[in-house]
BALUM-691057 format. One record per residue (C-alpha): residue number from 1; z, x, y. Coordinates in steps of 0.1 Angstrom, whole numbers, plus 2048, in hexadecimal, padded with zeros to 3 digits. Example, Ala and Ser with C-alpha at 12.3 -4.5 7.8 and 13.67 -1.06 7.14 Angstrom:
2
r pos->1&zz->84E&xx->87B&yy->7D3 .
r pos->2&zz->847&xx->889&yy->7F5 .
***
This chain:
363
r pos->1&zz->6FA&xx->15A&yy->898 .
r pos->2&zz->6F8&xx->17F&yy->891 .
r pos->3&zz->710&xx->19B&yy->887 .
r pos->4&zz->705&xx->1BF&yy->88B .
r pos->5&zz->713&xx->1D0&yy->86C .
r pos->6&zz->718&xx->1F5&yy->86B .
r pos->7&zz->728&xx->20D&yy->853 .
r pos->8&zz->73A&xx->22C&yy->861 .
r pos->9&zz->752&xx->248&yy->858 .
r pos->10&zz->773&xx->24C&yy->86A .
r pos->11&zz->775&xx->26D&yy->87D .
r pos->12&zz->797&xx->26A&yy->88E .
r pos->13&zz->7B1&xx->251&yy->899 .
r pos->14&zz->7B7&xx->247&yy->8BD .
r pos->15&zz->7D3&xx->234&yy->8CE .
r pos->16&zz->7E7&xx->21A&yy->8BC .
r pos->17&zz->7FE&xx->1FE&yy->8C5 .
r pos->18&zz->80F&xx->1E3&yy->8B0 .
r pos->19&zz->7F5&xx->1D3&yy->89A .
r pos->20&zz->7D7&xx->1E8&yy->8A7 .
r pos->21&zz->7C8&xx->20A&yy->89F .
r pos->22&zz->7AC&xx->21A&yy->8B3 .
r pos->23&zz->795&xx->232&yy->8A1 .
r pos->24&zz->775&xx->246&yy->8A6 .
r pos->25&zz->75B&xx->243&yy->88B .
r pos->26&zz->738&xx->251&yy->886 .
r pos->27&zz->71E&xx->236&yy->87D .
r pos->28&zz->70C&xx->23C&yy->85B .
r pos->29&zz->6F4&xx->21F&yy->85C .
r pos->30&zz->6DC&xx->20F&yy->874 .
r pos->31&zz->6C6&xx->21F&yy->88F .
r pos->32&zz->6E5&xx->22D&yy->8A0 .
r pos->33&zz->6F0&xx->241&yy->881 .
r pos->34&zz->701&xx->261&yy->88B .
r pos->35&zz->70F&xx->251&yy->8AB .
r pos->36&zz->735&xx->251&yy->8B0 .
r pos->37&zz->745&xx->230&yy->8BA .
r pos->38&zz->768&xx->225&yy->8C4 .
r pos->39&zz->774&xx->20A&yy->8AC .
r pos->40&zz->793&xx->1F5&yy->8A8 .
r pos->41&zz->7A5&xx->1EB&yy->888 .
r pos->42&zz->7C1&xx->1D2&yy->883 .
r pos->43&zz->7D4&xx->1E1&yy->866 .
r pos->44&zz->7E5&xx->1C1&yy->85D .
r pos->45&zz->7C2&xx->1B2&yy->855 .
r pos->46&zz->7AE&xx->1D0&yy->848 .
r pos->47&zz->7C6&xx->1EC&yy->83F .
r pos->48&zz->7CC&xx->20D&yy->851 .
r pos->49&zz->7AD&xx->222&yy->854 .
r pos->50&zz->7B0&xx->248&yy->850 .
r pos->51&zz->798&xx->265&yy->85A .
r pos->52&zz->77D&xx->269&yy->840 .
r pos->53&zz->77E&xx->245&yy->834 .
r pos->54&zz->760&xx->22E&yy->835 .
r pos->55&zz->762&xx->20F&yy->84B .
r pos->56&zz->74D&xx->1F0&yy->84F .
r pos->57&zz->748&xx->1E8&yy->874 .
r pos->58&zz->73D&xx->1CA&yy->888 .
r pos->59&zz->72B&xx->1D9&yy->8A6 .
r pos->60&zz->71C&xx->1BA&yy->8B5 .
r pos->61&zz->730&xx->1B8&yy->8D5 .
r pos->62&zz->730&xx->1DE&yy->8DA .
r pos->63&zz->70A&xx->1DE&yy->8D8 .
r pos->64&zz->707&xx->1C3&yy->8F3 .
r pos->65&zz->721&xx->1D3&yy->909 .
r pos->66&zz->738&xx->1B5&yy->905 .
r pos->67&zz->75D&xx->1B2&yy->8FD .
r pos->68&zz->77D&xx->1BF&yy->90C .
r pos->69&zz->782&xx->1E3&yy->902 .
r pos->70&zz->75F&xx->1EA&yy->8F7 .
r pos->71&zz->767&xx->1EE&yy->8D2 .
r pos->72&zz->755&xx->1EB&yy->8B1 .
r pos->73&zz->76C&xx->1D8&yy->89A .
r pos->74&zz->777&xx->1E3&yy->877 .
r pos->75&zz->76E&xx->1C7&yy->85E .
r pos->76&zz->779&xx->1D9&yy->83E .
r pos->77&zz->782&xx->1FA&yy->82E .
r pos->78&zz->76C&xx->1F6&yy->80F .
r pos->79&zz->77B&xx->213&yy->7FC .
r pos->80&zz->7A0&xx->20E&yy->807 .
r pos->81&zz->7A6&xx->1E9&yy->806 .
r pos->82&zz->7CA&xx->1DF&yy->80F .
r pos->83&zz->7E2&xx->1D2&yy->7F5 .
r pos->84&zz->7E7&xx->1AD&yy->7F2 .
r pos->85&zz->802&xx->19F&yy->808 .
r pos->86&zz->822&xx->194&yy->7F7 .
r pos->87&zz->824&xx->16F&yy->7EE .
r pos->88&zz->835&xx->15B&yy->809 .
r pos->89&zz->836&xx->13A&yy->81B .
r pos->90&zz->81D&xx->12E&yy->835 .
r pos->91&zz->7FC&xx->11C&yy->832 .
r pos->92&zz->7EF&xx->11D&yy->856 .
r pos->93&zz->7CD&xx->12E&yy->855 .
r pos->94&zz->7C0&xx->13E&yy->875 .
r pos->95&zz->79D&xx->14B&yy->87E .
r pos->96&zz->795&xx->130&yy->865 .
r pos->97&zz->776&xx->134&yy->84F .
r pos->98&zz->76D&xx->155&yy->85D .
r pos->99&zz->76C&xx->174&yy->846 .
r pos->100&zz->78D&xx->17F&yy->854 .
r pos->101&zz->7A0&xx->15E&yy->853 .
r pos->102&zz->7C5&xx->165&yy->850 .
r pos->103&zz->7E1&xx->150&yy->843 .
r pos->104&zz->802&xx->14F&yy->856 .
r pos->105&zz->823&xx->13D&yy->856 .
r pos->106&zz->821&xx->126&yy->874 .
r pos->107&zz->841&xx->11F&yy->887 .
r pos->108&zz->838&xx->0FA&yy->884 .
r pos->109&zz->82E&xx->0FE&yy->85F .
r pos->110&zz->841&xx->0E8&yy->845 .
r pos->111&zz->84D&xx->108&yy->835 .
r pos->112&zz->85A&xx->117&yy->855 .
r pos->113&zz->880&xx->11A&yy->85B .
r pos->114&zz->878&xx->10A&yy->87E .
r pos->115&zz->865&xx->0EC&yy->871 .
r pos->116&zz->882&xx->0D4&yy->873 .
r pos->117&zz->888&xx->0DF&yy->897 .
r pos->118&zz->864&xx->0DA&yy->8A1 .
r pos->119&zz->85B&xx->0BC&yy->88C .
r pos->120&zz->865&xx->0A2&yy->8A6 .
r pos->121&zz->869&xx->0BA&yy->8C4 .
r pos->122&zz->85A&xx->0AB&yy->8E4 .
r pos->123&zz->86A&xx->0BA&yy->902 .
r pos->124&zz->869&xx->0DB&yy->915 .
r pos->125&zz->886&xx->0D0&yy->92B .
r pos->126&zz->874&xx->0D8&yy->94C .
r pos->127&zz->86D&xx->0FC&yy->941 .
r pos->128&zz->854&xx->10D&yy->959 .
r pos->129&zz->833&xx->113&yy->948 .
r pos->130&zz->81B&xx->12A&yy->95B .
r pos->131&zz->7F7&xx->127&yy->950 .
r pos->132&zz->7DD&xx->141&yy->958 .
r pos->133&zz->7B8&xx->145&yy->950 .
r pos->134&zz->7B6&xx->16A&yy->949 .
r pos->135&zz->7CD&xx->17F&yy->932 .
r pos->136&zz->7CE&xx->199&yy->94E .
r pos->137&zz->7E5&xx->182&yy->962 .
r pos->138&zz->801&xx->184&yy->949 .
r pos->139&zz->812&xx->1A4&yy->955 .
r pos->140&zz->80E&xx->199&yy->979 .
r pos->141&zz->81E&xx->178&yy->972 .
r pos->142&zz->83B&xx->189&yy->961 .
r pos->143&zz->83F&xx->1A0&yy->97F .
r pos->144&zz->843&xx->182&yy->996 .
r pos->145&zz->85C&xx->172&yy->97E .
r pos->146&zz->871&xx->191&yy->97F .
r pos->147&zz->874&xx->192&yy->9A5 .
r pos->148&zz->888&xx->172&yy->9A4 .
r pos->149&zz->896&xx->172&yy->980 .
r pos->150&zz->896&xx->194&yy->970 .
r pos->151&zz->8AA&xx->188&yy->953 .
r pos->152&zz->894&xx->16A&yy->94A .
r pos->153&zz->887&xx->167&yy->927 .
r pos->154&zz->861&xx->165&yy->92A .
r pos->155&zz->84C&xx->15B&yy->90C .
r pos->156&zz->826&xx->15E&yy->90B .
r pos->157&zz->812&xx->142&yy->8FA .
r pos->158&zz->7F0&xx->151&yy->8F1 .
r pos->159&zz->7D3&xx->139&yy->8EE .
r pos->160&zz->7B3&xx->140&yy->8DB .
r pos->161&zz->799&xx->141&yy->8F7 .
r pos->162&zz->797&xx->167&yy->8F6 .
r pos->163&zz->7A1&xx->180&yy->8DB .
r pos->164&zz->7B0&xx->170&yy->8BD .
r pos->165&zz->7C7&xx->18C&yy->8B1 .
r pos->166&zz->7E6&xx->18F&yy->8C7 .
r pos->167&zz->7E7&xx->1B3&yy->8BC .
r pos->168&zz->7C7&xx->1BA&yy->8D1 .
r pos->169&zz->7DC&xx->1B7&yy->8F0 .
r pos->170&zz->7EB&xx->1D8&yy->8FC .
r pos->171&zz->7FB&xx->1C4&yy->918 .
r pos->172&zz->810&xx->1AF&yy->900 .
r pos->173&zz->81A&xx->1CE&yy->8ED .
r pos->174&zz->824&xx->1E1&yy->90D .
r pos->175&zz->836&xx->1C3&yy->91D .
r pos->176&zz->84A&xx->1BD&yy->8FD .
r pos->177&zz->854&xx->1E2&yy->8FB .
r pos->178&zz->85F&xx->1E2&yy->91F .
r pos->179&zz->874&xx->1C3&yy->91A .
r pos->180&zz->85F&xx->1AE&yy->933 .
r pos->181&zz->853&xx->196&yy->918 .
r pos->182&zz->86A&xx->186&yy->8FF .
r pos->183&zz->851&xx->179&yy->8E6 .
r pos->184&zz->82D&xx->170&yy->8E0 .
r pos->185&zz->822&xx->14F&yy->8CF .
r pos->186&zz->7FE&xx->14E&yy->8C3 .
r pos->187&zz->7EE&xx->12C&yy->8C2 .
r pos->188&zz->7CF&xx->11B&yy->8B5 .
r pos->189&zz->7B8&xx->134&yy->8A4 .
r pos->190&zz->7CB&xx->152&yy->8B5 .
r pos->191&zz->7E2&xx->164&yy->89D .
r pos->192&zz->7FB&xx->181&yy->89B .
r pos->193&zz->815&xx->176&yy->8B4 .
r pos->194&zz->83A&xx->178&yy->8AD .
r pos->195&zz->837&xx->153&yy->8A5 .
r pos->196&zz->818&xx->140&yy->899 .
r pos->197&zz->811&xx->11D&yy->8A4 .
r pos->198&zz->7F6&xx->103&yy->89C .
r pos->199&zz->7F0&xx->0F7&yy->8BF .
r pos->200&zz->7F9&xx->0FF&yy->8E3 .
r pos->201&zz->811&xx->0E2&yy->8E2 .
r pos->202&zz->825&xx->0F0&yy->8C5 .
r pos->203&zz->821&xx->112&yy->8D4 .
r pos->204&zz->832&xx->106&yy->8F4 .
r pos->205&zz->84E&xx->0F5&yy->8E1 .
r pos->206&zz->853&xx->114&yy->8CB .
r pos->207&zz->855&xx->12A&yy->8EA .
r pos->208&zz->871&xx->115&yy->8F8 .
r pos->209&zz->884&xx->109&yy->8D9 .
r pos->210&zz->880&xx->127&yy->8C2 .
r pos->211&zz->87A&xx->145&yy->8D9 .
r pos->212&zz->892&xx->138&yy->8F4 .
r pos->213&zz->87A&xx->13B&yy->911 .
r pos->214&zz->886&xx->136&yy->935 .
r pos->215&zz->862&xx->139&yy->941 .
r pos->216&zz->842&xx->136&yy->92C .
r pos->217&zz->821&xx->146&yy->935 .
r pos->218&zz->801&xx->138&yy->925 .
r pos->219&zz->7E0&xx->14B&yy->926 .
r pos->220&zz->7C3&xx->154&yy->90E .
r pos->221&zz->7C3&xx->175&yy->8FD .
r pos->222&zz->7AF&xx->193&yy->90B .
r pos->223&zz->78B&xx->18C&yy->912 .
r pos->224&zz->77D&xx->16B&yy->91D .
r pos->225&zz->75D&xx->157&yy->91B .
r pos->226&zz->749&xx->14E&yy->93A .
r pos->227&zz->725&xx->141&yy->93E .
r pos->228&zz->722&xx->13D&yy->963 .
r pos->229&zz->722&xx->118&yy->95F .
r pos->230&zz->73B&xx->0FE&yy->96B .
r pos->231&zz->749&xx->0F5&yy->948 .
r pos->232&zz->73F&xx->112&yy->932 .
r pos->233&zz->75D&xx->129&yy->933 .
r pos->234&zz->77B&xx->12E&yy->91D .
r pos->235&zz->793&xx->129&yy->93A .
r pos->236&zz->78C&xx->103&yy->93A .
r pos->237&zz->7AA&xx->104&yy->922 .
r pos->238&zz->7C1&xx->10C&yy->940 .
r pos->239&zz->7BF&xx->0E7&yy->94A .
r pos->240&zz->7C7&xx->0DC&yy->927 .
r pos->241&zz->7E5&xx->0F3&yy->925 .
r pos->242&zz->7F2&xx->0E6&yy->946 .
r pos->243&zz->7EE&xx->0C3&yy->938 .
r pos->244&zz->801&xx->0CD&yy->919 .
r pos->245&zz->81E&xx->0DC&yy->92D .
r pos->246&zz->821&xx->0BC&yy->941 .
r pos->247&zz->81F&xx->0A5&yy->923 .
r pos->248&zz->83B&xx->0B8&yy->913 .
r pos->249&zz->852&xx->0B6&yy->932 .
r pos->250&zz->84C&xx->0D9&yy->93F .
r pos->251&zz->846&xx->0E3&yy->963 .
r pos->252&zz->821&xx->0EE&yy->963 .
r pos->253&zz->818&xx->109&yy->97B .
r pos->254&zz->7F4&xx->114&yy->981 .
r pos->255&zz->7EE&xx->139&yy->986 .
r pos->256&zz->7CE&xx->139&yy->99A .
r pos->257&zz->7B2&xx->151&yy->990 .
r pos->258&zz->7AB&xx->163&yy->9B1 .
r pos->259&zz->796&xx->181&yy->9BA .
r pos->260&zz->78E&xx->194&yy->9D9 .
r pos->261&zz->777&xx->1AD&yy->9C8 .
r pos->262&zz->762&xx->19B&yy->9AE .
r pos->263&zz->73D&xx->1A0&yy->9B4 .
r pos->264&zz->736&xx->17C&yy->9AA .
r pos->265&zz->739&xx->163&yy->9C5 .
r pos->266&zz->746&xx->148&yy->9AD .
r pos->267&zz->765&xx->15D&yy->9A6 .
r pos->268&zz->76C&xx->168&yy->9CA .
r pos->269&zz->78B&xx->157&yy->9D9 .
r pos->270&zz->796&xx->13D&yy->9C0 .
r pos->271&zz->780&xx->13F&yy->9A2 .
r pos->272&zz->76A&xx->122&yy->999 .
r pos->273&zz->77B&xx->123&yy->977 .
r pos->274&zz->79C&xx->119&yy->988 .
r pos->275&zz->78B&xx->0FF&yy->99D .
r pos->276&zz->77E&xx->0EE&yy->97E .
r pos->277&zz->79C&xx->0F3&yy->966 .
r pos->278&zz->7B7&xx->0EB&yy->97F .
r pos->279&zz->7A3&xx->0D3&yy->996 .
r pos->280&zz->791&xx->0BF&yy->97B .
r pos->281&zz->7A1&xx->0C5&yy->958 .
r pos->282&zz->7C6&xx->0C5&yy->961 .
r pos->283&zz->7CD&xx->0A0&yy->965 .
r pos->284&zz->7F3&xx->0A3&yy->966 .
r pos->285&zz->803&xx->0AF&yy->987 .
r pos->286&zz->808&xx->0D5&yy->988 .
r pos->287&zz->815&xx->0EE&yy->9A2 .
r pos->288&zz->7F9&xx->101&yy->9B2 .
r pos->289&zz->807&xx->122&yy->9BE .
r pos->290&zz->7FB&xx->13A&yy->9D9 .
r pos->291&zz->80C&xx->157&yy->9EB .
r pos->292&zz->812&xx->156&yy->A10 .
r pos->293&zz->800&xx->177&yy->A16 .
r pos->294&zz->7EF&xx->17B&yy->A38 .
r pos->295&zz->7CA&xx->17F&yy->A3E .
r pos->296&zz->7AA&xx->16B&yy->A3E .
r pos->297&zz->7A5&xx->170&yy->A19 .
r pos->298&zz->7C6&xx->160&yy->A10 .
r pos->299&zz->7C0&xx->145&yy->A2A .
r pos->300&zz->7A1&xx->13C&yy->A17 .
r pos->301&zz->7B3&xx->13D&yy->9F5 .
r pos->302&zz->7CE&xx->125&yy->A03 .
r pos->303&zz->7B3&xx->10D&yy->A10 .
r pos->304&zz->7A3&xx->10D&yy->9ED .
r pos->305&zz->7C5&xx->108&yy->9DD .
r pos->306&zz->7CC&xx->0EA&yy->9F3 .
r pos->307&zz->7AB&xx->0DB&yy->9EA .
r pos->308&zz->7B8&xx->0D9&yy->9C6 .
r pos->309&zz->7D7&xx->0C6&yy->9D0 .
r pos->310&zz->7CE&xx->0A1&yy->9CF .
r pos->311&zz->7E4&xx->09B&yy->9B1 .
r pos->312&zz->7F3&xx->0BE&yy->9B0 .
r pos->313&zz->80E&xx->0CE&yy->9C5 .
r pos->314&zz->805&xx->0EA&yy->9DD .
r pos->315&zz->820&xx->106&yy->9DC .
r pos->316&zz->820&xx->124&yy->9F3 .
r pos->317&zz->838&xx->140&yy->9E9 .
r pos->318&zz->842&xx->161&yy->9FB .
r pos->319&zz->82C&xx->17E&yy->9F3 .
r pos->320&zz->847&xx->197&yy->9FE .
r pos->321&zz->852&xx->1AD&yy->9E2 .
r pos->322&zz->837&xx->1A4&yy->9CA .
r pos->323&zz->822&xx->1C4&yy->9D0 .
r pos->324&zz->841&xx->1D8&yy->9C8 .
r pos->325&zz->847&xx->1C4&yy->9A9 .
r pos->326&zz->823&xx->1C8&yy->99D .
r pos->327&zz->826&xx->1ED&yy->9A2 .
r pos->328&zz->842&xx->1EE&yy->987 .
r pos->329&zz->82C&xx->1DE&yy->96C .
r pos->330&zz->831&xx->1F1&yy->94B .
r pos->331&zz->80D&xx->1EA&yy->942 .
r pos->332&zz->7ED&xx->1F1&yy->955 .
r pos->333&zz->7E2&xx->1D5&yy->96C .
r pos->334&zz->7BD&xx->1CF&yy->967 .
r pos->335&zz->7A7&xx->1B1&yy->96A .
r pos->336&zz->782&xx->1B3&yy->962 .
r pos->337&zz->785&xx->1D9&yy->966 .
r pos->338&zz->795&xx->1D7&yy->988 .
r pos->339&zz->7B8&xx->1E4&yy->98F .
r pos->340&zz->7D3&xx->1DB&yy->9A8 .
r pos->341&zz->7C3&xx->1F2&yy->9C2 .
r pos->342&zz->7A1&xx->1E1&yy->9C1 .
r pos->343&zz->7AB&xx->1BC&yy->9BB .
r pos->344&zz->7CE&xx->1B8&yy->9C7 .
r pos->345&zz->7C9&xx->192&yy->9CD .
r pos->346&zz->7C4&xx->18B&yy->9A8 .
r pos->347&zz->7E6&xx->199&yy->99F .
r pos->348&zz->7F9&xx->18E&yy->9BE .
r pos->349&zz->7EF&xx->16A&yy->9B8 .
r pos->350&zz->7F9&xx->16C&yy->994 .
r pos->351&zz->81B&xx->17B&yy->99E .
r pos->352&zz->820&xx->15F&yy->9B7 .
r pos->353&zz->81D&xx->146&yy->99B .
r pos->354&zz->837&xx->15A&yy->987 .
r pos->355&zz->84F&xx->15B&yy->9A5 .
r pos->356&zz->84C&xx->135&yy->9A9 .
r pos->357&zz->853&xx->12F&yy->984 .
r pos->358&zz->872&xx->144&yy->987 .
r pos->359&zz->87E&xx->130&yy->9A5 .
r pos->360&zz->87A&xx->110&yy->992 .
r pos->361&zz->896&xx->11C&yy->97B .
r pos->362&zz->8AF&xx->116&yy->996 .
r pos->363&zz->8A0&xx->0F8&yy->9A7 .
***
């Protein structure tokens, strides 16, 4: 394991959104000294950097060309350390035993005002739970929900397969601001949501019982891990989240990962990630949703979806109106760098899952 450490001086600040601050800094150490890099700070963790201040950066992912956003990450402001947080309740540690582990008050924590509500909670009362592989599916799913139920309260349960800080997601910030998203619950090692939960299970229950969700969407944070192997990808957790939704009495809905533009054959049509996570890992029956869009590509997607439905239920929903709904998204639609114009199928299929979830509210 290696970390590429660099010191730098902040030159100017860039864009900001709740919990995150972009900045541009000139490296002052290493062979790249004198080079300007784009970096990201989470002020709740490290403080608020200002021009002229010295920052300590982790540039490992940036150097390898990895990571959503292409950032160096601010580890510390050595000369401007933030004040100690006020004393308060909560003993749930996230990003455990890393240098930036953070202590939060979990919604299921014994010190939480919601502990009594969640202590023996065990039922989602048939709440639709849409589970997606990629974070980029979130706004598309919400667009589909809003076609059928514009007033529905939608809560996002963020798993820890991608980015751990919820603040890293511009989508969550923009969807909250636009009123499309009611709340974010960060689970596992992920942190920074409106509510913190120990597990996906308590995250789902908190979404329903504390945040008042009509529909729940589960997905990892921005970024994901894939190795080109059958089992080596973070989206395996999709199957586990679908199982959790079923165990708790929800209505699990699989949002298929689909692409018509990915250069990798294993992700064209229905991704091999979905075929494994939904076809092999999801042991409880779930709804597998596809749009009824015409064309040979969608015929192939529907055939692949049907192949998943030995124990699952195949559901075909109208695609009419979904393109118009996607066009109203308050945040940019982008998956693996591709937008709606270049990979429409990715977003249309996610929106179809959202439409189906909304229809379950009245069924």
